[in-house]
MOPAC internal coordinates of N, CA, C and O (Angstrom, degrees):
PM7 1SCF
backbone

  N    0.0000 0     0.00 0     0.00 0    0    0    0
  C    1.4652 1     0.00 0     0.00 0    1    0    0
  C    1.5236 1   109.46 1     0.00 0    2    1    0
  O    1.2310 1   119.29 1   136.98 1    3    2    1
  N    1.2891 1   118.96 1   -43.02 1    3    2    1
  C    1.4425 1   119.79 1  -178.97 1    5    3    2
  C    1.5561 1   114.54 1    82.39 1    6    5    3
  O    1.2310 1   120.91 1     5.37 1    7    6    5
  N    1.3232 1   115.86 1  -174.63 1    7    6    5
  C    1.4653 1   122.76 1  -178.06 1    9    7    6
  C    1.4901 1   110.35 1   -79.23 1   10    9    7
  O    1.2310 1   120.21 1   -25.42 1   11   10    9
  N    1.3816 1   117.20 1   154.58 1   11   10    9
  C    1.4124 1   120.99 1  -179.45 1   13   11   10
  C    1.5428 1   107.30 1  -158.91 1   14   13   11
  O    1.2310 1   120.34 1   -13.75 1   15   14   13
  N    1.2856 1   116.96 1   166.25 1   15   14   13
  C    1.4930 1   121.42 1   172.99 1   17   15   14
  C    1.5339 1   105.80 1  -104.76 1   18   17   15
  O    1.2310 1   121.79 1   -23.24 1   19   18   17
  N    1.3136 1   114.17 1   156.76 1   19   18   17
  C    1.5283 1   118.35 1   178.45 1   21   19   18
  C    1.5369 1   106.66 1  -111.87 1   22   21   19
  O    1.2310 1   123.36 1   -38.46 1   23   22   21
  N    1.3567 1   111.17 1   141.54 1   23   22   21
  C    1.4812 1   120.46 1   179.73 1   25   23   22
  C    1.5130 1   109.63 1  -127.50 1   26   25   23
  O    1.2310 1   121.10 1   -58.09 1   27   26   25
  N    1.3282 1   115.49 1   121.91 1   27   26   25
  C    1.5329 1   122.96 1   172.51 1   29   27   26
  C    1.4763 1   101.93 1   -91.78 1   30   29   27
  O    1.2310 1   120.00 1   -53.56 1   31   30   29
  N    1.3547 1   117.61 1   126.44 1   31   30   29
  C    1.4907 1   123.96 1  -177.85 1   33   31   30
  C    1.5232 1   107.59 1  -110.13 1   34   33   31
  O    1.2310 1   121.86 1   -69.79 1   35   34   33
  N    1.3585 1   114.04 1   110.21 1   35   34   33
  C    1.4224 1   121.05 1   174.37 1   37   35   34
  C    1.4966 1   111.86 1   -92.79 1   38   37   35
  O    1.2310 1   120.57 1   159.08 1   39   38   37
  N    1.2963 1   116.52 1   -20.92 1   39   38   37
  C    1.4773 1   122.51 1  -179.10 1   41   39   38
  C    1.5011 1   109.56 1   -70.55 1   42   41   39
  O    1.2310 1   120.20 1   -20.25 1   43   42   41
  N    1.3238 1   117.23 1   159.75 1   43   42   41
  C    1.4399 1   125.18 1  -178.97 1   45   43   42
  C    1.5228 1   108.73 1   -68.81 1   46   45   43
  O    1.2310 1   123.34 1   -47.46 1   47   46   45
  N    1.3943 1   111.20 1   132.54 1   47   46   45
  C    1.4782 1   119.28 1   170.26 1   49   47   46
  C    1.4912 1   110.38 1   -83.99 1   50   49   47
  O    1.2310 1   118.43 1   -19.08 1   51   50   49
  N    1.3335 1   120.60 1   160.92 1   51   50   49
  C    1.4390 1   123.02 1   178.05 1   53   51   50
  C    1.5358 1   114.13 1   -57.84 1   54   53   51
  O    1.2310 1   120.99 1   -27.67 1   55   54   53
  N    1.2957 1   115.72 1   152.33 1   55   54   53
  C    1.4593 1   120.36 1  -179.84 1   57   55   54
  C    1.5255 1   110.97 1   -56.79 1   58   57   55
  O    1.2310 1   120.97 1   -42.81 1   59   58   57
  N    1.3050 1   115.75 1   137.19 1   59   58   57
  C    1.4515 1   119.20 1   175.27 1   61   59   58
  C    1.5480 1   114.83 1    88.62 1   62   61   59
  O    1.2310 1   121.39 1   178.68 1   63   62   61
  N    1.3536 1   114.95 1    -1.32 1   63   62   61
  C    1.4707 1   120.80 1  -176.86 1   65   63   62
  C    1.5122 1   108.75 1  -100.35 1   66   65   63
  O    1.2310 1   123.19 1   -63.56 1   67   66   65
  N    1.3056 1   111.49 1   116.44 1   67   66   65
  C    1.5239 1   117.75 1  -179.52 1   69   67   66
  C    1.5009 1   107.09 1  -115.83 1   70   69   67
  O    1.2310 1   121.88 1   -53.74 1   71   70   69
  N    1.3375 1   114.01 1   126.26 1   71   70   69
  C    1.4335 1   123.64 1   175.18 1   73   71   70
  C    1.5428 1   109.16 1  -119.30 1   74   73   71
  O    1.2310 1   121.13 1   -21.89 1   75   74   73
  N    1.3582 1   115.45 1   158.11 1   75   74   73
  C    1.4381 1   119.74 1  -179.51 1   77   75   74
  C    1.5160 1   111.23 1   -72.29 1   78   77   75
  O    1.2310 1   120.24 1   142.09 1   79   78   77
  N    1.3357 1   117.15 1   -37.91 1   79   78   77
  C    1.4800 1   121.26 1   175.93 1   81   79   78
  C    1.5314 1   104.94 1  -147.59 1   82   81   79
  O    1.2310 1   121.83 1     0.57 1   83   82   81
  N    1.3517 1   114.10 1  -179.43 1   83   82   81
  C    1.4787 1   117.48 1  -175.85 1   85   83   82
  C    1.5928 1   108.96 1  -100.59 1   86   85   83
  O    1.2310 1   120.61 1  -157.44 1   87   86   85
  N    1.3032 1   116.43 1    22.56 1   87   86   85
  C    1.4660 1   121.87 1   176.45 1   89   87   86
  C    1.5091 1   114.07 1   -98.47 1   90   89   87
  O    1.2310 1   120.14 1   -56.36 1   91   90   89
  N    1.3763 1   117.35 1   123.64 1   91   90   89
  C    1.4139 1   120.69 1  -175.89 1   93   91   90
  C    1.5152 1   108.52 1  -126.50 1   94   93   91
  O    1.2310 1   120.62 1   -17.35 1   95   94   93
  N    1.2970 1   116.42 1   162.65 1   95   94   93
  C    1.4367 1   123.36 1   174.19 1   97   95   94
  C    1.5379 1   107.12 1  -111.07 1   98   97   95
  O    1.2310 1   120.69 1   -23.86 1   99   98   97
  N    1.3472 1   116.29 1   156.14 1   99   98   97
  C    1.4392 1   121.85 1   175.35 1  101   99   98
  C    1.5457 1   111.30 1  -144.92 1  102  101   99
  O    1.2310 1   118.46 1   -36.26 1  103  102  101
  N    1.2802 1   120.53 1   143.74 1  103  102  101
  C    1.4517 1   125.34 1   171.00 1  105  103  102
  C    1.5506 1   107.57 1  -112.99 1  106  105  103
  O    1.2310 1   119.19 1  -169.98 1  107  106  105
  N    1.3377 1   119.15 1    10.02 1  107  106  105
  C    1.4544 1   122.64 1   179.79 1  109  107  106
  C    1.4588 1   114.91 1   -80.47 1  110  109  107
  O    1.2310 1   120.14 1   171.75 1  111  110  109
  N    1.3633 1   117.35 1    -8.25 1  111  110  109
  C    1.4881 1   116.60 1  -173.19 1  113  111  110
  C    1.5568 1   105.57 1  -116.72 1  114  113  111
  O    1.2310 1   120.85 1    49.36 1  115  114  113
  N    1.3159 1   115.97 1  -130.64 1  115  114  113
  C    1.5612 1   117.34 1  -171.74 1  117  115  114
  C    1.4875 1   114.60 1   -86.51 1  118  117  115
  O    1.2310 1   118.51 1   166.18 1  119  118  117
  N    1.3517 1   120.44 1   -13.82 1  119  118  117
  C    1.3909 1   125.82 1  -179.14 1  121  119  118
  C    1.5340 1   114.13 1    52.76 1  122  121  119
  O    1.2310 1   120.87 1  -129.15 1  123  122  121
  N    1.3460 1   115.95 1    50.85 1  123  122  121
  C    1.4687 1   119.06 1  -176.21 1  125  123  122
  C    1.5439 1   109.48 1  -128.11 1  126  125  123
  O    1.2310 1   120.85 1  -161.94 1  127  126  125
  N    1.3910 1   115.97 1    18.06 1  127  126  125
  C    1.4044 1   119.29 1   178.70 1  129  127  126
  C    1.5003 1   116.11 1    83.34 1  130  129  127
  O    1.2310 1   121.17 1  -160.28 1  131  130  129
  N    1.3820 1   115.38 1    19.72 1  131  130  129
  C    1.5021 1   119.52 1   179.37 1  133  131  130
  C    1.5212 1   107.25 1   -69.70 1  134  133  131
  O    1.2310 1   122.52 1   -28.48 1  135  134  133
  N    1.3285 1   112.77 1   151.52 1  135  134  133
  C    1.5049 1   121.61 1   172.61 1  137  135  134
  C    1.5377 1   107.97 1  -110.78 1  138  137  135
  O    1.2310 1   121.56 1   -48.47 1  139  138  137
  N    1.3307 1   114.61 1   131.53 1  139  138  137
  C    1.4518 1   120.88 1  -174.86 1  141  139  138
  C    1.5002 1   107.44 1  -132.97 1  142  141  139
  O    1.2310 1   119.73 1   -16.89 1  143  142  141
  N    1.3293 1   118.12 1   163.11 1  143  142  141
  C    1.4732 1   124.46 1   175.64 1  145  143  142
  C    1.5501 1   109.16 1  -136.59 1  146  145  143
  O    1.2310 1   121.71 1   -45.76 1  147  146  145
  N    1.3611 1   114.34 1   134.24 1  147  146  145
  C    1.4390 1   118.91 1   167.74 1  149  147  146
  C    1.5319 1   101.11 1   -95.11 1  150  149  147
  O    1.2310 1   119.60 1   -62.70 1  151  150  149
  N    1.2768 1   118.38 1   117.30 1  151  150  149
  C    1.4535 1   122.29 1  -176.17 1  153  151  150
  C    1.5693 1   109.86 1   -81.74 1  154  153  151
  O    1.2310 1   122.27 1   -13.57 1  155  154  153
  N    1.3396 1   113.25 1   166.43 1  155  154  153
  C    1.4487 1   117.66 1   173.87 1  157  155  154
  C    1.4675 1   115.44 1   -61.46 1  158  157  155
  O    1.2310 1   121.67 1   152.06 1  159  158  157
  N    1.3906 1   114.40 1   -27.94 1  159  158  157
  C    1.4174 1   122.31 1   175.93 1  161  159  158
  C    1.5611 1   114.81 1   -78.60 1  162  161  159
  O    1.2310 1   121.78 1   175.48 1  163  162  161
  N    1.3394 1   114.21 1    -4.52 1  163  162  161
  C    1.4032 1   119.23 1   174.71 1  165  163  162
  C    1.4988 1   114.35 1    86.22 1  166  165  163
  O    1.2310 1   119.07 1  -154.96 1  167  166  165
  N    1.3567 1   119.37 1    25.04 1  167  166  165
  C    1.4207 1   125.24 1   177.01 1  169  167  166
  C    1.5025 1   109.56 1  -101.36 1  170  169  167
  O    1.2310 1   119.81 1   -30.47 1  171  170  169
  N    1.3206 1   117.97 1   149.53 1  171  170  169
  C    1.4736 1   122.24 1  -177.74 1  173  171  170
  C    1.5653 1   106.64 1  -109.87 1  174  173  171
  O    1.2310 1   122.30 1   -73.39 1  175  174  173
  N    1.3598 1   113.20 1   106.61 1  175  174  173
  C    1.4515 1   120.72 1  -171.23 1  177  175  174
  C    1.5279 1   113.50 1  -106.25 1  178  177  175
  O    1.2310 1   121.02 1   -51.78 1  179  178  177
  N    1.2981 1   115.65 1   128.22 1  179  178  177
  C    1.4611 1   122.29 1   177.03 1  181  179  178
  C    1.5733 1   109.14 1   -94.01 1  182  181  179
  O    1.2310 1   120.64 1   -53.98 1  183  182  181
  N    1.3127 1   116.37 1   126.02 1  183  182  181
  C    1.4678 1   118.95 1   178.87 1  185  183  182
  C    1.5882 1   108.10 1   -95.45 1  186  185  183
  O    1.2310 1   122.05 1   -77.26 1  187  186  185
  N    1.2597 1   113.68 1   102.74 1  187  186  185
  C    1.4576 1   118.07 1  -174.88 1  189  187  186
  C    1.5337 1   109.33 1   -81.89 1  190  189  187
  O    1.2310 1   121.60 1   -40.62 1  191  190  189
  N    1.3506 1   114.55 1   139.38 1  191  190  189
  C    1.4475 1   119.78 1   176.86 1  193  191  190
  C    1.5229 1   110.80 1  -134.43 1  194  193  191
  O    1.2310 1   121.13 1   -13.69 1  195  194  193
  N    1.3108 1   115.44 1   166.31 1  195  194  193
  C    1.3924 1   121.85 1   171.67 1  197  195  194
  C    1.5794 1   106.45 1  -130.14 1  198  197  195
  O    1.2310 1   119.34 1   -18.35 1  199  198  197
  N    1.2901 1   118.86 1   161.65 1  199  198  197
  C    1.4460 1   120.87 1   179.37 1  201  199  198
  C    1.4998 1   112.18 1  -112.13 1  202  201  199
  O    1.2310 1   120.92 1   -44.48 1  203  202  201
  N    1.3042 1   115.84 1   135.52 1  203  202  201
  C    1.4328 1   124.05 1   177.98 1  205  203  202
  C    1.4762 1   110.37 1  -123.71 1  206  205  203
  O    1.2310 1   120.06 1   -27.03 1  207  206  205
  N    1.3772 1   117.50 1   152.97 1  207  206  205
  C    1.4246 1   120.17 1   178.24 1  209  207  206
  C    1.5671 1   109.31 1   -69.71 1  210  209  207
  O    1.2310 1   121.81 1   -40.02 1  211  210  209
  N    1.2914 1   114.14 1   139.98 1  211  210  209
  C    1.4037 1   121.67 1   179.09 1  213  211  210
  C    1.5893 1   108.68 1   -65.10 1  214  213  211
  O    1.2310 1   121.93 1   -37.70 1  215  214  213
  N    1.3043 1   113.91 1   142.30 1  215  214  213
  C    1.4921 1   117.97 1  -177.86 1  217  215  214
  C    1.5359 1   113.10 1   -93.82 1  218  217  215
  O    1.2310 1   119.09 1   156.79 1  219  218  217
  N    1.2862 1   119.34 1   -23.21 1  219  218  217
  C    1.5028 1   121.40 1  -176.77 1  221  219  218
  C    1.5492 1   109.41 1   -77.60 1  222  221  219
  O    1.2310 1   120.84 1   -29.57 1  223  222  221
  N    1.2769 1   116.00 1   150.43 1  223  222  221
  C    1.4724 1   120.81 1   174.89 1  225  223  222
  C    1.4629 1   114.23 1   -60.60 1  226  225  223
  O    1.2310 1   119.55 1   141.29 1  227  226  225
  N    1.3071 1   118.47 1   -38.71 1  227  226  225
  C    1.4935 1   120.45 1  -178.08 1  229  227  226
  C    1.4653 1   110.75 1   -69.75 1  230  229  227
  O    1.2310 1   119.24 1   162.32 1  231  230  229
  N    1.3184 1   119.06 1   -17.68 1  231  230  229
  C    1.4927 1   121.00 1  -176.65 1  233  231  230
  C    1.5426 1   109.42 1  -111.99 1  234  233  231
  O    1.2310 1   119.73 1  -171.75 1  235  234  233
  N    1.3450 1   118.12 1     8.25 1  235  234  233
  C    1.4735 1   121.22 1  -179.81 1  237  235  234
  C    1.5389 1   111.34 1   -46.79 1  238  237  235
  O    1.2310 1   121.65 1   -50.89 1  239  238  237
  N    1.2428 1   114.45 1   129.11 1  239  238  237
  C    1.4598 1   119.36 1   171.91 1  241  239  238
  C    1.6031 1   110.04 1    99.24 1  242  241  239
  O    1.2310 1   123.05 1   164.80 1  243  242  241
  N    1.4046 1   111.77 1   -15.20 1  243  242  241
  C    1.4380 1   116.56 1  -177.80 1  245  243  242
  C    1.5783 1   111.04 1   -86.14 1  246  245  243
  O    1.2310 1   121.24 1   -28.98 1  247  246  245
  N    1.2944 1   115.23 1   151.02 1  247  246  245
  C    1.4945 1   119.58 1   171.30 1  249  247  246
  C    1.4916 1   108.91 1  -102.09 1  250  249  247
  O    1.2310 1   121.30 1   -43.20 1  251  250  249
  N    1.3225 1   115.11 1   136.80 1  251  250  249
  C    1.4373 1   125.03 1  -176.83 1  253  251  250
  C    1.5674 1   110.41 1  -111.52 1  254  253  251
  O    1.2310 1   120.89 1   -54.82 1  255  254  253
  N    1.3165 1   115.91 1   125.18 1  255  254  253
  C    1.5072 1   113.02 1   178.56 1  257  255  254
  C    1.4923 1   111.75 1   -72.75 1  258  257  255
  O    1.2310 1   119.81 1   -41.57 1  259  258  257
  N    1.3133 1   117.96 1   138.43 1  259  258  257
  C    1.3941 1   126.87 1   177.99 1  261  259  258
  C    1.5286 1   113.37 1  -123.09 1  262  261  259
  O    1.2310 1   118.32 1   -59.57 1  263  262  261
  N    1.3029 1   120.80 1   120.43 1  263  262  261
  C    1.4422 1   121.86 1  -176.18 1  265  263  262
  C    1.6054 1   108.34 1   -63.26 1  266  265  263
  O    1.2310 1   123.17 1   -40.09 1  267  266  265
  N    1.3727 1   111.54 1   139.91 1  267  266  265
  C    1.4502 1   120.11 1  -179.18 1  269  267  266
  C    1.5529 1   107.52 1  -112.36 1  270  269  267
  O    1.2310 1   121.52 1   120.74 1  271  270  269
  N    1.2972 1   114.69 1   -59.26 1  271  270  269
  C    1.5210 1   116.99 1  -176.68 1  273  271  270
  C    1.4668 1   109.35 1  -162.47 1  274  273  271
  O    1.2310 1   120.01 1   -21.95 1  275  274  273
  N    1.2844 1   117.58 1   158.05 1  275  274  273
  C    1.5095 1   125.02 1   169.66 1  277  275  274
  C    1.5271 1   106.75 1  -102.82 1  278  277  275
  O    1.2310 1   122.03 1   -53.50 1  279  278  277
  N    1.3750 1   113.72 1   126.50 1  279  278  277
  C    1.4168 1   122.85 1  -175.49 1  281  279  278
  C    1.4378 1   110.84 1  -117.28 1  282  281  279
  O    1.2310 1   118.43 1   -49.71 1  283  282  281
  N    1.3474 1   120.60 1   130.29 1  283  282  281
  C    1.5061 1   123.61 1   174.27 1  285  283  282
  C    1.4519 1   105.85 1   -80.19 1  286  285  283
  O    1.2310 1   120.53 1   -65.71 1  287  286  285
  N    1.3770 1   116.59 1   114.29 1  287  286  285
  C    1.4901 1   119.60 1  -172.54 1  289  287  286
  C    1.5668 1   112.59 1   -73.84 1  290  289  287
  O    1.2310 1   120.37 1   165.66 1  291  290  289
  N    1.3550 1   116.90 1   -14.34 1  291  290  289
  C    1.4688 1   118.50 1  -175.19 1  293  291  290
  C    1.4820 1   112.12 1    51.53 1  294  293  291
  O    1.2310 1   120.31 1  -143.39 1  295  294  293
  N    1.3279 1   117.01 1    36.61 1  295  294  293
  C    1.4828 1   123.52 1  -175.49 1  297  295  294
  C    1.4268 1   110.81 1   -61.62 1  298  297  295
  O    1.2310 1   121.19 1   -37.07 1  299  298  297
  N    1.3537 1   115.33 1   142.93 1  299  298  297
  C    1.4720 1   122.99 1   177.60 1  301  299  298
  C    1.4946 1   108.23 1  -132.72 1  302  301  299
  O    1.2310 1   120.29 1   -70.13 1  303  302  301
  N    1.3271 1   117.06 1   109.87 1  303  302  301
  C    1.4880 1   118.68 1   179.81 1  305  303  302
  C    1.5363 1   110.25 1   147.97 1  306  305  303
  O    1.2310 1   121.03 1    13.09 1  307  306  305
  N    1.3003 1   115.63 1  -166.91 1  307  306  305
  C    1.4586 1   121.52 1  -174.95 1  309  307  306
  C    1.5365 1   110.52 1  -115.97 1  310  309  307
  O    1.2310 1   119.69 1   -39.25 1  311  310  309
  N    1.2227 1   118.20 1   140.75 1  311  310  309
  C    1.4752 1   121.24 1   173.97 1  313  311  310
  C    1.5534 1   107.79 1  -128.74 1  314  313  311
  O    1.2310 1   120.69 1   -21.20 1  315  314  313
  N    1.3539 1   116.28 1   158.80 1  315  314  313
  C    1.4031 1   124.06 1   169.19 1  317  315  314
  C    1.5027 1   110.15 1  -111.76 1  318  317  315
  O    1.2310 1   120.94 1   -48.03 1  319  318  317
  N    1.4024 1   115.80 1   131.97 1  319  318  317
  C    1.3942 1   120.09 1  -179.88 1  321  319  318
  C    1.5171 1   106.94 1  -129.49 1  322  321  319
  O    1.2310 1   120.11 1   -31.43 1  323  322  321
  N    1.3153 1   117.39 1   148.57 1  323  322  321
  C    1.4730 1   122.39 1  -175.87 1  325  323  322
  C    1.5595 1   109.82 1  -144.47 1  326  325  323
  O    1.2310 1   122.45 1   -34.16 1  327  326  325
  N    1.2964 1   112.91 1   145.84 1  327  326  325
  C    1.4192 1   122.21 1  -177.43 1  329  327  326
  C    1.5509 1   110.78 1  -153.90 1  330  329  327
  O    1.2310 1   120.64 1    10.29 1  331  330  329
  N    1.3334 1   116.37 1  -169.71 1  331  330  329
  C    1.4322 1   122.04 1  -177.79 1  333  331  330
  C    1.5078 1   111.16 1   -90.31 1  334  333  331
  O    1.2310 1   119.09 1   -53.72 1  335  334  333
  N    1.3008 1   119.35 1   126.28 1  335  334  333
  C    1.4267 1   122.71 1   174.12 1  337  335  334
  C    1.5306 1   110.87 1   -85.41 1  338  337  335
  O    1.2310 1   121.10 1   -15.94 1  339  338  337
  N    1.3383 1   115.51 1   164.06 1  339  338  337
  C    1.4314 1   119.81 1  -177.15 1  341  339  338
  C    1.5216 1   113.32 1   -64.51 1  342  341  339
  O    1.2310 1   120.40 1   153.15 1  343  342  341
  N    1.3629 1   116.85 1   -26.85 1  343  342  341
  C    1.4090 1   123.28 1   177.29 1  345  343  342
  C    1.5706 1   116.81 1   -88.83 1  346  345  343
  O    1.2310 1   122.50 1  -158.37 1  347  346  345
  N    1.2462 1   112.82 1    21.63 1  347  346  345
  C    1.5522 1   122.12 1   178.62 1  349  347  346
  C    1.4783 1   111.57 1    65.77 1  350  349  347
  O    1.2310 1   119.84 1  -164.00 1  351  350  349
  N    1.3493 1   117.92 1    16.00 1  351  350  349
  C    1.4518 1   124.12 1   173.36 1  353  351  350
  C    1.5035 1   110.75 1   -94.57 1  354  353  351
  O    1.2310 1   121.41 1    -9.52 1  355  354  353
  N    1.3982 1   114.91 1   170.48 1  355  354  353
  C    1.4487 1   118.71 1   175.49 1  357  355  354
  C    1.4818 1   109.98 1   -87.52 1  358  357  355
  O    1.2310 1   119.73 1   -54.67 1  359  358  357
  N    1.3353 1   118.12 1   125.33 1  359  358  357
  C    1.4453 1   125.84 1   179.53 1  361  359  358
  C    1.5470 1   103.61 1   -93.63 1  362  361  359
  O    1.2310 1   120.68 1   -63.17 1  363  362  361
  N    1.4145 1   116.31 1   116.83 1  363  362  361
  C    1.4612 1   121.70 1   178.85 1  365  363  362
  C    1.5366 1   109.29 1  -116.28 1  366  365  363
  O    1.2310 1   120.17 1   -47.11 1  367  366  365
  N    1.2853 1   117.28 1   132.89 1  367  366  365
  C    1.4202 1   122.58 1   176.10 1  369  367  366
  C    1.5093 1   117.05 1  -130.35 1  370  369  367
  O    1.2310 1   118.67 1   -33.88 1  371  370  369
  N    1.2751 1   120.14 1   146.12 1  371  370  369
  C    1.4556 1   122.31 1   171.48 1  373  371  370
  C    1.4960 1   101.44 1  -102.33 1  374  373  371
  O    1.2310 1   122.57 1   -38.38 1  375  374  373
  N    1.4117 1   112.68 1   141.62 1  375  374  373
  C    1.4145 1   122.22 1  -178.65 1  377  375  374
  C    1.4741 1   111.48 1  -130.15 1  378  377  375
  O    1.2310 1   120.13 1   -54.00 1  379  378  377
  N    1.3926 1   117.35 1   126.00 1  379  378  377
  C    1.5015 1   117.98 1  -177.32 1  381  379  378
  C    1.5074 1   108.24 1  -115.29 1  382  381  379
  O    1.2310 1   122.07 1   -46.79 1  383  382  381
  N    1.3833 1   113.64 1   133.21 1  383  382  381
  C    1.4094 1   125.87 1   173.60 1  385  383  382
  C    1.5429 1   108.84 1  -113.80 1  386  385  383
  O    1.2310 1   119.22 1   -42.15 1  387  386  385
  N    1.2723 1   119.09 1   137.85 1  387  386  385
  C    1.4721 1   125.22 1   171.75 1  389  387  386
  C    1.4125 1   113.27 1  -122.86 1  390  389  387
  O    1.2310 1   119.46 1   -65.39 1  391  390  389
  N    1.2668 1   118.64 1   114.61 1  391  390  389
  C    1.4452 1   125.98 1  -176.10 1  393  391  390
  C    1.5277 1   112.46 1    46.36 1  394  393  391
  O    1.2310 1   121.22 1  -131.95 1  395  394  393
  N    1.3681 1   115.26 1    48.05 1  395  394  393
  C    1.4295 1   120.16 1   172.13 1  397  395  394
  C    1.5857 1   115.61 1    91.29 1  398  397  395
  O    1.2310 1   121.52 1   170.43 1  399  398  397
  N    1.3958 1   114.70 1    -9.57 1  399  398  397
  C    1.4409 1   119.47 1   178.71 1  401  399  398
  C    1.5517 1   114.11 1  -111.81 1  402  401  399
  O    1.2310 1   122.01 1   -45.58 1  403  402  401
  N    1.3653 1   113.75 1   134.42 1  403  402  401
  C    1.4146 1   117.84 1   178.89 1  405  403  402
  C    1.5459 1   111.64 1   -60.31 1  406  405  403
  O    1.2310 1   118.73 1   -54.71 1  407  406  405
  N    1.3072 1   120.02 1   125.29 1  407  406  405
  C    1.4567 1   121.97 1   172.61 1  409  407  406
  C    1.4907 1   113.43 1   -90.60 1  410  409  407
  O    1.2310 1   119.64 1   134.49 1  411  410  409
  N    1.3646 1   118.28 1   -45.51 1  411  410  409
  C    1.3930 1   121.76 1  -178.87 1  413  411  410
  C    1.4886 1   111.66 1  -166.44 1  414  413  411
  O    1.2310 1   122.90 1   -21.87 1  415  414  413
  N    1.3698 1   112.05 1   158.13 1  415  414  413
  C    1.4874 1   121.35 1   167.24 1  417  415  414
  C    1.4813 1   108.59 1  -122.10 1  418  417  415
  O    1.2310 1   120.16 1   -50.68 1  419  418  417
  N    1.3333 1   117.30 1   129.32 1  419  418  417
  C    1.4404 1   118.83 1  -178.08 1  421  419  418
  C    1.5526 1   108.83 1  -135.72 1  422  421  419
  O    1.2310 1   119.06 1   -32.46 1  423  422  421
  N    1.3518 1   119.40 1   147.54 1  423  422  421
  C    1.4319 1   122.81 1   173.12 1  425  423  422
  C    1.5389 1   108.25 1   -55.13 1  426  425  423
  O    1.2310 1   117.90 1   -48.23 1  427  426  425
  N    1.2787 1   121.60 1   131.77 1  427  426  425
  C    1.4367 1   125.70 1  -179.04 1  429  427  426
  C    1.5357 1   110.56 1   -55.96 1  430  429  427
  O    1.2310 1   119.59 1   138.08 1  431  430  429
  N    1.2946 1   118.40 1   -41.92 1  431  430  429
  C    1.3855 1   123.26 1   179.78 1  433  431  430
  C    1.4858 1   114.99 1   -58.22 1  434  433  431
  O    1.2310 1   120.93 1   140.61 1  435  434  433
  N    1.3423 1   115.82 1   -39.39 1  435  434  433
  C    1.4861 1   123.45 1   172.53 1  437  435  434
  C    1.4747 1   111.61 1   -59.44 1  438  437  435
  O    1.2310 1   121.54 1   135.71 1  439  438  437
  N    1.2711 1   114.67 1   -44.29 1  439  438  437
  C    1.5068 1   119.43 1  -175.11 1  441  439  438
  C    1.4978 1   108.74 1   -72.49 1  442  441  439
  O    1.2310 1   119.03 1   140.68 1  443  442  441
  N    1.3263 1   119.45 1   -39.32 1  443  442  441
  C    1.5003 1   121.56 1   174.14 1  445  443  442
  C    1.5009 1   112.25 1   -58.02 1  446  445  443
  O    1.2310 1   120.67 1   140.70 1  447  446  445
  N    1.3753 1   116.32 1   -39.30 1  447  446  445
  C    1.4553 1   120.25 1   178.91 1  449  447  446
  C    1.5399 1   109.21 1   -67.33 1  450  449  447
  O    1.2310 1   120.54 1   135.92 1  451  450  449
  N    1.3126 1   116.57 1   -44.08 1  451  450  449
  C    1.4906 1   116.89 1   178.84 1  453  451  450
  C    1.5283 1   109.96 1   -57.68 1  454  453  451
  O    1.2310 1   120.84 1   129.40 1  455  454  453
  N    1.3477 1   116.00 1   -50.60 1  455  454  453
  C    1.4423 1   117.56 1  -177.18 1  457  455  454
  C    1.6072 1   113.50 1   -61.44 1  458  457  455
  O    1.2310 1   120.52 1   144.02 1  459  458  457
  N    1.3747 1   116.61 1   -35.98 1  459  458  457
  C    1.4215 1   120.56 1  -177.02 1  461  459  458
  C    1.5723 1   106.69 1   -70.58 1  462  461  459
  O    1.2310 1   119.72 1   146.61 1  463  462  461
  N    1.3475 1   118.14 1   -33.39 1  463  462  461
  C    1.4098 1   121.23 1   176.80 1  465  463  462
  C    1.5556 1   112.48 1   -67.81 1  466  465  463
  O    1.2310 1   122.29 1   138.40 1  467  466  465
  N    1.3226 1   113.23 1   -41.60 1  467  466  465
  C    1.4612 1   116.71 1   174.28 1  469  467  466
  C    1.5593 1   114.51 1   -61.25 1  470  469  467
  O    1.2310 1   120.46 1   143.83 1  471  470  469
  N    1.2969 1   116.73 1   -36.17 1  471  470  469
  C    1.3722 1   120.85 1   178.03 1  473  471  470
  C    1.5808 1   114.53 1   -70.83 1  474  473  471
  O    1.2310 1   122.34 1   140.28 1  475  474  473
  N    1.3130 1   113.13 1   -39.72 1  475  474  473
  C    1.4861 1   118.63 1  -179.10 1  477  475  474
  C    1.5353 1   114.79 1   -82.05 1  478  477  475
  O    1.2310 1   121.33 1   166.26 1  479  478  477
  N    1.3843 1   115.06 1   -13.74 1  479  478  477
  C    1.4482 1   116.24 1   179.90 1  481  479  478
  C    1.5760 1   112.93 1   -90.01 1  482  481  479
  O    1.2310 1   123.04 1   177.98 1  483  482  481
  N    1.3443 1   111.78 1    -2.02 1  483  482  481
  C    1.4771 1   111.89 1   177.73 1  485  483  482
  C    1.4871 1   116.94 1   -71.86 1  486  485  483
  O    1.2310 1   118.20 1   -36.13 1  487  486  485
  N    1.3175 1   121.04 1   143.87 1  487  486  485
  C    1.4791 1   118.08 1   179.04 1  489  487  486
  C    1.4904 1   113.80 1   -71.74 1  490  489  487
  O    1.2310 1   120.10 1   180.00 1  491  490  489

């Protein structure tokens, strides 16, 4: 599977889309285990962390993530995110941000259909 980033989606998903939870994975970004949130207000927030050595004996040698700051990424572009659908299928979405603001979230299959129609309708 490889590395990925995790996105919590607070924004509304398209009608008829049912997912088990609001946690998604993406390989459209840095793929280093970042945690991000798409807020209800349509902003894309990176939750910055640092790692510290654990202080308890049981956890000696382990690194513990410590929150540092939430950063508005002002992301501009498209990402793909995927998670578990209620019917045990893979739920895949395309997400578009324009100058830091969420434009839309669409099922990826719907977007692929639109793009294929655009390509086949050319003279």
